[in-house]
N, C-alpha and C positions, 0 to 999 in steps of 0.2 A: 615496349614496356621496360622501364629501367630495372636493372638487376639490384635487388636488395640482398646483400650477402647474409643478412640475418634471416631472410625469408626468400630463398632462391626459387621457390616454386612458381610456376606459371599460374595464371588465373584459374585455369581448369583444374589444376592440381590442388589449389588452395581449398577446394571444397571436399577434399577427401575426409573421410570420417576420422582417420587417425594420421595426421600429418607427421608427427614425430616418428611413428613407426615407419612411414615411408622414407623419411630422411635416413634413419638408421639402416634400412634395407638397401638404400641406393648409394650410400657414401663410397663404397668400394669402386663404383664406376667413375668417381671423380678423384681418384688417387693415381699417382704414378704406378706403372706396372713394375713387377718384380725385377725386370731387366735393369732398370736404373739403380735399384737398390743393390743388386749384385755387383754392378760396376763400381758403385761407391764403397761398398763394404770390402771389396777386394782391392781398394785403393787404386782404381784405374785413374792414372794421372790425367788423361785427356778429359774424361767426363767430370772429374773433380774441378779442374781448372776451367773447363768450359762453363760449368754451372756458376762458379764463383765470379767469373768475368761477366757472365750474362746478368747476374743479380746486381753486380756493381754498376753496369750500364743502366739497368732499370731504375736503380736508386738515383743515379745521376739525372735521369729523365724526370724523376719526381721533383728534383730541385730546379732544373732548368726550365721545366714547363709549369712549375708552381701548381701541381695537381695534388689532390689529397692522397692519403695512404692506400685507399681501396683499389685504385687503378693499378699501382705497382704490385699490390698483393695478388690481384687477379691475374696480372701478366705473368708473374712467377709461377702461379698455379698452372696456367696454360703451358708455359715453357717446360716445367717439370714433366707434365703429362705427355707433352709432345716428344721430348728427347728420350723418354722411357719407352716409346713405341716406334720411333723412327731412328734408324741408324744415321748418325751424323758423320759425314765424311771429314777426315782429318786433312790438314794442310790447306784449308780454304777459310781463312779468317773472316771473309765477308759474310759467310753463312751465319755466324754468330750475331753480327749486327743486324742482318736482315730479319732473323728470327726475333730478336728483341724488339725491333721496330714494329713488326707485325703483331706480336703478342700485346704490345702496348696499344696499338691501334684497335685491336679486337676488344681489349679490356675497356677502352674509352667508349667504344660503341655500345658495349653492354651496360655501361654506366650512363649512357646518353650524355656524355660530357664532351665539350669541344676540346679537341686535343690536336695541336698542330705538330705533325711529324717533322715539318721543316725546322721547327724550333729545336728539335732534339738531334736531328741527323748530323748537322754540322759537316765540315769537310776535313777535320783534323785527322781522321783515320783514313781518308781517301775513299770512303764508300758512301755514295749517294744513290738512293733508289727512287725511281719514279713510281707514280701511283699504280701503274700496271703491274710492275714487279711486286710491289707490296701486296696488291690484291691477289695475285697468284699465290703468294706465300700464305696469305690469310686463308684461302680456299684449301690449301694443303693441310694447314693446321686444323681447320674445321672438319675436313674429311677424316683426318687421323684421330681426332677426338670424338668422332661420330656425332658431331654437332651438339655435344653436351657442354654447352658454354655457360649455362646457369649453374655455376660450380657450387657444389655442397662443400662448405669449408667449416673450420671450427666455429666461425661466427654463427653458423646455422643452428648450433646446439647450445649456445651460451644461455639464452633465455630459459630453456628447459632445465638445465642443470642448476641455474640460480634458483628456480622454483623449489628445488629440493632442499635449499638451505633454510627455508621457512623464515627468512628475514622479514620483519614487519616494518622496519624503518626504510622508507624510500631513499633517503640520502645514503644510508649504508649500502643499500642494494646498488645504487648508481656508482658509488665509490668502488665497490667490489668488481662490478662489470667493467668500469674504466680501466682498472689496474689489470684485469685479466685480458682485456683487449690489447693493452700495451704489450703484455707478455706474448700474446699470440702473434702480433706483428713482428716482434723481434725473433720469435722462434722460427719463422719461415726460412731464415738463413742457415739454421742448424741442420746439417746433413743427417744427424742421428734420428731426427724426428720424422723423416720421410716415411719410415716404416709404420708409423702409428696412424690409425684412422683419425679423421677430423674430430669425431666425437670424443675420442680419448684425449686429444690435444686440448680441446675445449674444457673438458672436466679437469684435466691436470692443471691447466692455467688458472682455473678458478680456485683449485685447492692451494696452489702456490700463493695466489693473491690472498686467500682466506687466512693462511698460516701467517702471512706477513701483516695483514691489516686487522684480522679478527681472530686472534689465536684461541680465544675461549670457545668460539663456535666451530673451530676447525675439526675437532674429533667427531662431532656429530655430523657435520657436513660430509666429511670423508666417509663415514659409515653409510650415509644415505646414498651417496654416489656409488660406492662399492657394491651396495646391495641391489642396485638397479640391474635388471636382467640382461640388458644389452651391453653392459660394461664388463670387460674382462679385467679382473682385479690385478692380475700380474702385469698386464700391459699398462694399466693405469698407474701402478706404483713405479714401473720402469720409466714411463714418460714423466711422471711427477719428479722423479730423481733427476732426470736429464734437465728439465726446466728449472728445477731448484738450483742445480749446479750452474746453469746459464745465468740466472739472476744473481747468485753469489759472486760469480766471476765479474759480472758487470758492476756490482757494488764495490768490489775490490779495486777495479780499475778507477772508479770515481774517487776513491779515497787516496789513490797514489798521487 
């Protein structure tokens, strides 16, 4: 069954009486553990550079394999959760590439997408892995993540939070969703956002998009989201500020 990031639940879970409550209750299980956040907040050079290089390789794979954005997004999710729970030995650069290849392979399998590892591996780095090695690494990732591969991400909450906007125009709703989706994709690279729950990132991305595209509706939309019982308002505002800064910096670079 193909994973839909907007609805990651399995068929048996789709019949729960309150799906959104289940998503909010389960999202912590699909986040990196505090270990990784501690490493990054204390400016641990190894983990910061490891994560940056891994994301760079994953984005290279997106270009070289011509796959859509969801496979790389899911691969980074797997990678972040894995390195937050498993100690990564230093001085072994091949581990980085093997982890990236395996996370991409798992993400492609979850998406039921044909993904040729050989197209990505190349030999420029001197690391080529056979299927047996990749499969062993995949099993280690699966065990470490307790087989929770149907990741609950910010995309799982976008539809719910959009419903709070009470927008009546389908075209405006689609525009708001598309812009928030674009922001969520770009936000995955931002280390500061790893501490926020997927639901908070989704709500914040929609607020940034609303402020940008629908400024008149922004105050009421912000009030509706802040008033929802599962949303921590302080975290929402902090995440919103971080995303807003990210967008402003990006716009500034475009103008240069």
